C-alpha positions as CSV (number, residue, x, y, z in Angstrom):
1,M,-108.1,145.2,348.6
2,K,-104.6,144.4,348.8
3,N,-103.3,140.4,350.0
4,P,-102.3,140.8,354.1
5,L,-100.4,137.2,353.6
6,L,-98.2,139.0,350.3
7,I,-97.2,141.7,352.4
8,L,-96.0,140.0,355.0
9,I,-94.5,137.5,353.3
10,V,-92.0,141.1,351.5
11,L,-91.4,142.2,354.3
12,L,-89.7,139.1,355.9
13,L,-87.4,138.9,352.7
14,V,-86.2,142.8,353.3
15,G,-85.8,142.3,356.5
16,M,-83.7,139.3,356.2
17,S,-81.4,141.0,353.5
18,G,-80.6,143.7,356.3
19,F,-79.5,141.3,358.2
20,G,-77.5,139.7,356.2
21,Q,-75.6,142.9,355.3
22,D,-75.5,143.6,358.7
23,N,-73.9,140.6,359.1
24,S,-71.2,141.3,356.2
25,D,-70.1,144.8,357.8
26,T,-69.9,142.9,361.0
27,S,-67.6,140.8,360.1
28,S,-65.2,142.9,358.0
29,N,-64.9,145.2,360.7
30,S,-63.6,142.6,362.6
31,I,-60.5,141.5,360.8
32,P,-57.8,142.7,362.4
33,T,-54.8,144.7,360.2
34,F,-51.4,145.5,361.2
35,H,-48.9,148.0,360.3
36,L,-45.3,148.8,360.7
37,K,-44.3,152.2,361.7
38,G,-40.7,153.7,362.1
39,I,-37.7,156.1,362.1
40,V,-34.3,155.3,361.1
41,K,-31.6,157.8,362.4
42,C,-27.6,158.4,362.6
43,F,-26.3,157.1,365.7
44,E,-23.4,159.9,365.3
45,M,-25.3,163.0,364.5
46,K,-28.6,162.0,365.5
47,K,-30.2,162.9,362.5
48,P,-33.2,161.2,360.2
49,I,-31.8,160.0,357.0
50,N,-33.3,160.3,354.0
51,N,-33.9,157.5,351.0
52,A,-32.7,154.9,353.9
53,T,-34.0,150.5,352.4
54,V,-35.7,149.3,354.9
55,K,-36.6,145.7,353.7
56,I,-39.3,143.0,355.8
57,M,-38.5,140.0,354.9
58,G,-41.7,138.0,356.2
59,T,-41.6,134.2,357.1
60,D,-44.7,133.7,354.7
61,G,-41.9,134.1,351.7
62,T,-42.9,137.1,351.3
63,T,-40.7,140.6,351.3
64,R,-41.2,143.9,350.9
65,E,-39.3,147.1,350.5
66,V,-40.0,150.9,352.0
67,K,-37.6,153.7,351.9
68,T,-37.8,156.8,354.1
69,D,-38.7,159.9,354.2
70,S,-36.9,162.8,354.2
71,N,-37.9,162.8,358.1
72,G,-36.4,159.3,358.3
73,I,-40.2,158.0,358.6
74,F,-41.3,155.1,356.9
75,Y,-44.7,153.0,357.0
76,C,-45.6,149.7,355.7
77,E,-48.3,146.9,356.0
78,L,-48.0,143.7,357.8
79,D,-49.5,140.7,357.1
80,S,-51.7,138.8,359.8
81,N,-49.6,135.4,361.6
82,T,-46.5,136.4,360.5
83,S,-43.3,136.4,361.9
84,Y,-40.5,139.4,359.6
85,S,-36.8,140.4,359.3
86,I,-36.1,143.7,359.6
87,N,-33.4,144.9,356.8
88,V,-32.4,148.4,357.2
89,S,-29.4,149.8,355.0
90,K,-28.0,153.3,353.4
91,S,-24.7,153.9,351.8
92,K,-21.7,154.6,353.6
93,H,-23.8,153.7,356.8
94,I,-23.2,149.8,358.8
95,N,-26.5,148.3,358.7
96,S,-28.8,147.6,361.5
97,R,-31.4,144.5,361.8
98,G,-34.8,144.4,363.4
99,K,-37.2,141.5,363.8
100,E,-41.5,141.9,364.1
101,T,-44.2,139.9,364.6
102,T,-48.4,139.7,364.3
103,V,-48.7,136.0,365.0
104,G,-50.6,135.9,368.9
105,H,-52.4,139.6,367.8
106,I,-56.0,139.3,368.0
107,E,-56.4,142.8,367.4
108,S,-55.4,145.5,365.2
109,K,-51.8,146.8,366.5
110,L,-49.3,149.9,364.8
111,F,-45.4,148.4,365.6
112,F,-42.8,150.7,366.3
113,H,-39.4,150.5,365.6
114,E,-36.6,153.6,365.7
115,Y,-32.8,152.3,364.0
116,E,-29.9,154.1,364.5
117,L,-27.1,153.8,361.5
118,R,-24.0,154.1,361.6
119,Y,-22.1,156.2,359.2
120,S,-18.8,153.4,358.1
121,P,-16.4,155.0,356.2
122,G,-13.4,155.7,359.2
123,C,-16.1,154.8,361.6
124,G,-14.6,153.0,364.8
125,P,-16.6,153.2,368.4
126,M,-18.3,149.5,367.3
127,L,-15.2,147.8,366.4
128,P,-13.0,146.0,368.6
129,I,-10.1,147.6,369.9
130,L,-7.8,145.0,371.9
131,S,-4.7,146.5,374.5
132,Y,-1.4,144.5,374.5
133,T,0.8,143.5,377.6
134,H,4.4,144.8,377.7
135,N,6.6,144.3,373.8
136,T,4.6,141.2,373.5
137,A,1.2,140.1,371.3
138,T,-0.7,138.6,374.0
139,H,-3.3,140.8,374.5
140,I,-4.0,142.2,378.2
141,K,-7.2,139.9,379.4
142,G,-5.7,136.8,377.8
143,D,-6.0,135.3,373.5
144,S,-9.2,134.3,374.5
145,L,-10.6,138.3,374.4
146,I,-8.7,138.6,370.6
147,L,-11.0,135.5,369.2
148,D,-14.2,136.5,370.4
149,A,-13.0,140.3,369.2
150,A,-12.7,138.9,365.8
151,N,-15.6,136.9,365.9
152,V,-17.5,140.7,366.9
153,L,-15.8,142.0,363.6
154,H,-16.5,139.0,361.7
155,D,-20.2,139.5,362.1
156,I,-20.1,142.6,361.7
157,M,-18.2,141.6,358.7
158,T,-20.7,139.7,357.4
159,E,-23.8,141.1,357.6
160,N,-22.6,144.1,355.7
161,P,-20.3,142.5,352.8
162,T,-19.0,145.7,351.1
163,L,-17.3,146.7,353.8
164,V,-13.7,146.9,354.1
165,V,-11.8,147.1,357.3
166,Q,-8.4,149.2,358.4
167,I,-7.0,147.3,360.6
168,T,-3.8,148.7,362.8
169,G,-0.9,147.7,365.2
170,Y,0.6,150.1,367.1
171,R,3.1,150.7,369.9
172,D,4.2,152.8,372.9
173,S,8.0,155.1,372.8
174,T,9.5,152.2,375.1
175,E,8.6,148.6,372.8
176,K,10.6,147.0,370.1
177,K,9.7,147.9,366.4
178,F,8.3,144.5,365.6
179,V,5.7,143.9,368.4
180,S,3.1,146.6,366.8
181,N,3.5,144.9,363.2
182,K,3.0,141.3,364.9
183,R,-0.2,142.5,366.8
184,V,-2.0,143.4,364.0
185,K,-0.9,140.7,361.9
186,D,-1.6,137.9,364.7
187,Y,-5.1,139.4,364.5
188,A,-5.9,140.1,361.5
189,I,-4.9,135.8,360.7
190,K,-7.7,135.3,363.7
191,V,-10.0,137.2,361.0
192,I,-9.5,135.7,358.1
193,A,-9.6,131.6,359.6
194,L,-13.0,132.5,361.2
195,G,-13.8,133.2,356.8
196,I,-13.2,137.0,355.9
197,D,-12.1,137.2,352.4
198,K,-8.3,139.0,353.1
199,R,-9.1,142.0,350.4
200,R,-11.1,142.6,352.9
201,I,-8.9,143.7,355.3
202,V,-6.0,146.0,355.3
203,I,-3.4,145.6,357.5
204,E,-1.6,148.7,358.9
205,D,1.7,148.9,361.1
206,G,0.6,152.0,363.2
207,G,4.4,152.4,364.9
208,I,4.4,154.6,367.8
209,R,1.2,155.9,369.0
210,N,0.0,159.5,369.8
211,V,-3.3,159.4,371.5
212,K,-3.7,162.8,371.1
213,E,-5.1,162.3,367.5
214,R,-8.8,163.1,366.3
215,I,-10.4,163.0,363.2
216,K,-11.5,165.6,362.1
217,D,-15.0,164.2,361.0
218,P,-17.8,164.9,363.0
219,H,-19.3,161.3,362.7
220,E,-16.3,160.1,363.9
221,N,-16.5,158.8,367.5
222,Y,-13.3,156.8,368.8
223,Y,-13.2,153.9,371.6
224,P,-12.7,156.5,374.8
225,Y,-9.3,155.4,375.4
226,N,-9.8,155.6,379.5
227,D,-12.1,152.8,379.0
228,I,-9.1,150.2,377.7
229,P,-5.8,148.9,380.1
230,N,-3.3,151.2,377.6
231,P,-4.3,153.0,375.0
232,Y,-0.2,153.0,373.7
233,R,-0.6,149.7,372.8
234,T,-3.2,148.5,370.9
235,V,-4.7,147.0,367.7
236,T,-7.6,149.4,366.3
237,T,-10.5,148.7,363.5
238,K,-12.0,151.1,361.7
239,V,-14.0,150.9,358.1
240,V,-12.4,152.0,355.1
241,R,-14.6,151.2,352.3
242,S,-18.0,150.0,351.7
243,D,-18.1,149.4,348.1
244,Y,-16.6,146.0,348.4
245,V,-17.8,143.5,345.7
246,P,-17.9,140.1,347.0
247,R,-17.0,137.3,344.8
248,K,-20.0,135.1,343.0
């Protein structure tokens, strides 16, 4: 006859083993997971950008780098309790930046971001354009706005260290010839004074402006002329190169 006590002990051991395994599975399933998914498009054409680089830098010291696919999609796993800085780049486009964090999240989550990159050669709409009073290098809204525009250009060029920009000064047909040159030089001096290498700035005296001119490149999307006080007496900025090699 079998020993009842021995049978009871065996059953208890089997039950405890199963109970421990169940607890382990439950604990594993409760750990949240985080992922970042996004799409990168061309700002002007609104089409997906293939093979853009997405660099994801965490406060924990980790750096991940992924590429977009043919549909402009990227996907990356994130760590818990970490904040991230995101940089999106593509050759001949102006970089875009973003942020994300998993800090404070206790449940699994898929974060979604959308980025639009501007085509850089000739790109004008995000760059400053200034309008001036007659026969002067004084901006219509004052010198403080010129400094603000210089700061905007400085920030863009700092975030995109390979860009070279062309700053062009214009005048209308009733103004003196020297004034367009003075406008562009005064503005360029302010940008350089903020720390931009002068080799990254091409200065051009555009003379009398013809506002009816348009660039045929479909990426071009110049600042709307009806939004500025005078479209003839201006200083404009556009990117002409994106292959500058910064000095070490």
